C-alpha positions, 0 to 999 in steps of 0.5 A: 919781722918788721913791717912799715906801712905807708898810705897815700893818695892814689896817683901822688907818687910815681912807681919810681918814687915808690921804689925809692921810698921802699929802699930808703925806708928799709935802710932806715929800719936797718939802722935801728934793727941791724943789717941781718934784719934787711931780708925780712924787713917789709915795706908796703905802700898803700894807695887810697882813692882820692876823696877817701882820705881826709884831714881836719874833717875835710876830704882831700883829693889828688888835686889838693895834694898837687896844689900843696906840692907845687906850692900853689896853696898852703896845707891849711888852704887845701883843707879849708882851715 
């Protein structure tokens, strides 16, 4: 049975966004596997606490992600690169 795992910083996605992500990721997997696999296609969204997530050696928090999402800073600025 297919299993898709998505990890993200806690608080970035709303419950509604997570439900939509689950639906759309399932649809994508079914495109590859076939419709008969839909009932056994799992999608798990795991929230990681802010500060427990990093890139390029820099820990990221919710504020960093929000700043990138809003366009206030570029990713390279959020990670100090």
